[in-house]
N, C-alpha and C positions, 0 to 999 in steps of 0.2 A: 097187588097180587099178580104174579106172572101167569101167563096162559100157556098151557102145554097139554099134551095127551101122552099116554104111555106108548103110543105107536110112533111118536116123533122119533126121528133118527137121533137128534140131539148131538151133543159133543162127543166125538170119538175118544175112547180111552187113550189112544196113542197121543192125542193132543194134550191130555192131562199128564201122561208119562213124560212128555217132552218139556213140560213146564217145570217150575221150581217145586211142584208138589212133593215129589219123592225126597226132596232135600229140606223139607220143613223141619224146624226144631222139634225134638222129641218131647212128648208129654213129660213134664217135670215131676214124675212120680215113679219111684223105683219099686221093684217087687216087694220089698219089705214094707214100704209105706202103703202100697195098694192092699197088701194082705191084712194090714191092721185097720183099714177103713171098712165102713159098711156102705152098701149101695142099694138104692131103690131105682129100678129101671122102668121107664114108662114107654109103652109101645102103642101107637094109635091103631095098628092093624097087625094081625099075624104076619110075620116075616120082617117087619120093620126092625125088630130087635136083632135079628140075625144079619140082615143086610148092613145095618149101621154099626152094630156093636157086638156081633157074634164072636169075633176074636177076643175082644175085651172080656166078654162073659166067660169064655173058655179059660182065659188066663186067670180070672178072679176065682173060678172054681178050683183050679190047680193050686192056687195060693191059699186056699181055705178062707177066703173073704166071705163076709156075711152079705148075701145078695137076695133081694126080693124083686120079682118082675110083676108089673101090673099091665094087663092087656085091656085096652079101652073098648075095642069093638071086635066083632068076629070077622069083619071084612066081608060081610055078606053082599056088599054092592059091587064087588070086583068085576062081575060079568052081567051087567044089566040087560044085555041083549040075548042071553042064553035061552034057548027053547028046550034044553034038556035038563037043566038044574034050576030049582027054585032057590030064592035067597035063603030060605030056611034050611034047605039041604046043604047049600054052600057054606052056611054058617057052621053047621055041624062038622062038615069036612075040615074047614079051616081051623076050628078049635082043636080037632084031633091032630091035625098037622102041627099046630103050635105046641101041643103037649109032647109030640114026638121030637120036635126040635129042642125043647127044653130038656128032654131026657138026654139027648146027644151032648148038650152043653153042660150037663151035670146039675141041672136045676129042676129036676122033675117034681120035687116037693116044695118048690119055692116060687110058684107063680099063682096069680089070681086073675080071674076074668071079671071085669066091671060091668059088662052087659050094656054098654052104651051103643047108640045107633051109628052104624057106618055112614059117614057123610054128614053127621049131625053134631060133631064135637064143637063147632064154633059157638053154639048156643049152650054148651055144657062145661065151659072152662071153670066156672065156680065149683061145679060138682067134682070135676077132675081134681082141682086143688084140694077140696075137702077130703076126697078119698086118699089122695097122696099124703096129706097130713095125718089122716087116721092110721095109715100103714106105718108111717114114721113113728108115731106115738107109741105103737105096740112093740117097737123093736127094743131088744134088751139094752139097757144102759142109757137110753135117751134122757131119762130123768136124773141121771147121776151127775153131781156137780163137777166131777172130774172130766166129763166128756165135752170136748171142744167142738164147735161147729164144723171145723175142717174134717172131722172124722166121719161125717156122713156126706155122701155124694149122690146127687140126683142125676140120672142119665136119661136124656129125653131127646125127641126129635128137634132138629134145628128150627128156631123160631121163624126163619125166613126161607123155609124149604120150598115154598110154592104150592104145597098141597094144603087145603084148608084144615083137614084133620090133623096133619102133622104140626101145622103152625099153632093150632088151638092147644094141643097137648104140650107143645114146647112153651107156649106162653104161660100155661098153668104151672108148669114145672119151674119156670123162671120166677114167677111170682112167689111161689113157696120158698125157693132158694134165697131170693133177695130179702123177703120179709122175715124168714126164720133163721137166716144165717148159715145156710148149707152151701157146699160147693156144687157146681153144675158142670156137667159134660153134655154138650149138644152134638148129636150126630146127624149129618146131612145125608139125604137119600136122593130125592128127585133133583136136588141142586146140581148133581153131577151130570144130569141130562140137559137141563135148560141153561145153565151157566156156562161160562167159558173161562179159560185161563186168563183172559184179559180182565175179568172181574177181579178186583183186588181184595175182596173180603177174605178169601181163603188164606191169604198170605199171613194172616194173624193167628191161624189155627195151629194145632199141634198134632204130631204124628205119633201113633203107638205102633212100634214094630211088632210083627207077629212071627213067632217061631213056627217051624213046620207043623208042630203039634196043634197050635191054635188055628193055622190055616186049614188043616185037615178037618178039624172039628167044625169050623165055620162052614166049609163046603158040604160036610155031611148034614149039618142042620139045615142048610139051604135046600138040600135035596129032599128034605122032609116036606117042604112046601110045594108039593107037586101040582096043586091046583093053580098055582101062579106061574110056574116055570114050564109046564107042559100043557098042551091043549086039553080041554075037557072032553072034546070029541072032534070029529072032522067037520062038524057043521059050523056055519057062520054064527058068530057070537060066542063061540067057545074057544077062541084063540088064546094062546098063552099070553098072560098079561106082561110078564117080564121077559123081554127078548134077550138073545145072547149078547148083543152089543151093550145093552144096559147092564147085564150081570157082570160084564168084564170090569166095571168100576169097583166091584166088590170082591174081585179075585186078587187084589193087590197084596203084597206082603206087609201091609200096614193098614191101619184104620186112622181116620182123621176126625178130630173133634175140636169144637170151640170150647176152650177150657176157661172156666171162671172160678178162681179160688175163692173160698169163703173169706169174708173180711168183716171187721167190726162195722156197725152202722155208722154212717157219717153224721157227725154232730157239730153244733156250733163251736167254732174255734179250731176245727181241724184245718189242715193246710189249704184244702180246696174249698173250705167254707161250708155253710149250710146251717140254717136254723132248724128247729123242729119244724118239719115240713107241714104246710097247711093241707087240708084235705081237698080243697078245690082252689083254683087260681084266684077266685074271688076273695079268699082270705089273705092273699099274698101281701096286699098293701099293709094291713095291720101287722102281720108277722114281721115283715122286713123293715117296716118303720121302727118297730121296737128294737130290732137288732141294731140298726144304724144309730138309733138314739143313744145307745150305750157306748158306742165307739165310732170314731170317724173312719176307721179302717178295720172293720170287724174280722175280716178274713186275711189281713196282713198282705193285701195286694202290693203295697209299696215297699215292704221290707222282706218278704219271703222270697228266697232264691227259687223255690219251686214255682211261685207265681211269675216272677220276672223271667225265668227261663221259659216257662210255658208261653208267655206273651211273645217272646222272641221267635219261638218256633211257629206260633200262630201267624205272625206277620210274614215269616219266610215261606209259609205254605201257600200264600196267596199267589196264584199263577200270573197275575198282571201287576205291573208296577203302579198303575193309576186307575181309578174308577171315577165315573161321573157322579153317581148317586148311591150312597151306601146306607144300610140300615143295620144297627146293632140292637139286638133284642136282649134285654137284661143287662144294661150298662153299669149298674151299681154306682160306684163313686167315680167312674169315668177313667180308670187307669188304662184299660185297653182302648177306650174311645180316643184318648189323647194321642195314642200312637197310630190308630186308624185314620185320624184326621189328616195326617200327612200323606195319606194314600188316596183320599177322596176329595173331589171338588166340593161335594155337598154330602153331609152325613147326618142322619137322624138317629139319635140314641134314645131308646125307650126303656122305662123301668116302672114297676108297680109302686115303688116306694118314693114318696115325696121327699122324705128325709135324705135318701141316697141321691136323688136328683138335685137337691139343693147343693150338696157337696160336689156333685159332678159339674153343675153349672159354674161353680167357682173355679174348678180346675180347667174347664174348657173355655173360659172367657177369652183367652187370646186367640181362639180359632173362630173367625166369623162364619165359616162354612158349616159349623156344627149347631144343630138344634136338638134340645132335649125335650122329651114329652113324657108325661105320666100316663101310661096306658096299662090296662089289665087285659092280657091276652087269654084266650083268642077272641073274646067278645069285641074288643076294640082293636083297631089296626090303623096304622098311618096310611094316608092316601098317597098315591103316586106309584111310580115304577122305579125299581132299583136294579142296578147291575152288580151289587154286592150285598149279601145278607150274612151277618155273623150271629151265630147262636152259640154262646160259650157259657157252660155251666148253668144252663137254664132248663133244658128239655126234660130232665128227670123230675122237676117240680110240677110238671103237668100230669094230669090223669091221661091214660092212653087215648081216650076220646078227644081230649083237648089237644094232645099232640097231633092227632090226625087232622084236626081243624087248622092248627098252626101250619102244618106242612102244606095243606091246601091253600092257605093264605099266601105262603111263600111262593108256591107254584104260580098262582094267578098274578102276583105282583112282580115277579122276576122278569127282567128284560132278557131278550134272546141272547144266549151265550153268556149270561151272567154267572157269577160265582156264589155258591152257598158254602160257608165254612162252619163246620160243627166241631166243638171241642168239649169233652165231658170227662169228669171223674168216673172211674170204672168200678168203684166199689158200691155196695148197697147204700141207699139213702133212706134213713130211718123214716118210716111212715108212708113210703111210696112204693108203687108197683114197679117203677122203672129204674134202671140204672143207665149209665152212659152207653154201654154196649147195646142195650135194647132200644135206646133212643136212635142210635145210628142204624141199627137193623131196620127200624120202622121207616127211617128216611129212605134207605135204599129200596125197600119194598114199595113205598108209596110213590116215590118220584121216578125211579128207574132212570136217573140221570147218570151220565158218565162220571167216573171218579178220576179227578186230576191227581190226587195225592192221598195217601193214607199213612199215618204214623201212629204207632201204638206202643205203649210201654205199660209197666205194671199198674200205674196209677191213673193214667188218662189216655184217651184216644182222640186223635185229631184227624179230620177228614175234610177234603174239599171236593165239591161236586160242581159240574158245569152244566148249565141248562141248555137244552137243544137250541139250535139257531145260531146265526152269525151276530156277534156283538156289534159289528160295524165300527169298532174302535181299535186303536193300536196301543201297545204298551207305552207308558210314559206320558 
């Protein structure tokens, strides 16, 4: 989690304007497609919906799209040091402001307040997910056989926005989208303050151009949130929460979203693989032993052009030619391990499946520097320090708490200046909360390491991080 306050100066909008942000690819949804979809919008606090997606909401209203907005909290904690306004009074004010903003955006009869506590959403993600599902289930046509998952889009705060409430709401929305087969639009808010153009994450996002009408509606809706944009009084503790510099990020002629198109759940035999996922990593050995027992190459690693091409891109993304000590997590039958062996003096390849490791050992016999080990992560971990760790098509098989532990293990065992490479399928994984994008977002948030490279396409995302410190070695 990043650390910041609303009073931080942060990144100037001129810096974002001078970056490649204004030239991002447009959201691949035309007016006709948007108008035919239905949307459920999630906001952690009053004004989130306008800051992050006010232009989108205005556009959807003009297109006649079916839209519902769920407001999680009243934002009663925005001025904790005020001596003139109580949290209860502020809650009433902000709910009234939210209603006024919804009216400006044409959604006066299409919003609902969930009544959750400001600052307490981290402990309420399951409840948010349940309320979101309840809202979706009540929408016309959701039970119709002809209705496809792509026709419902969840719009929610960005999962790595830096604010605990935003991230909790975003994680709940992502969970519902992934498990139930809906598309997802994530809108960043505080990211524009604490991040900078050097952060590569935004380069994979999409831009929604706003016509003059949508810009005007968004500005008018933002004006309704006076308790946040203007001082409550001249006294200390009543200062405006959202300063002019921060608000400039939301005066752009476009809005920016992380766009996740709905996709069929990943199943055994798909190009990127995946058995029916176990519910905890402890089940992994049994599940994947069974998968490998039925085939020596269940995911077509050796024959699929998709897999061979992805391996080539993975190897090309490594910033150094040679490494002293590498670790591959989830090596399966050792196809990627075989190629990593030529880049590492020593390489430890681990997997939960004994059947897969037997096949890997046969493949890797010509490489004396490679050791295979059967380990179930995160409870078990190889000893030693590594200057390369590769996690390919594994992270989404972990529960979120297990992924946090694995990232902690990587951080503690990584040599200074070492490389972490992540590569993951981007579509939903049947039976799991995480997909590839959420695995990478969790790594960025937990590690805060520099990104050496980021490559993303429709089916997978490939990213390399560099740990702090000097590696003390040279390429080759």
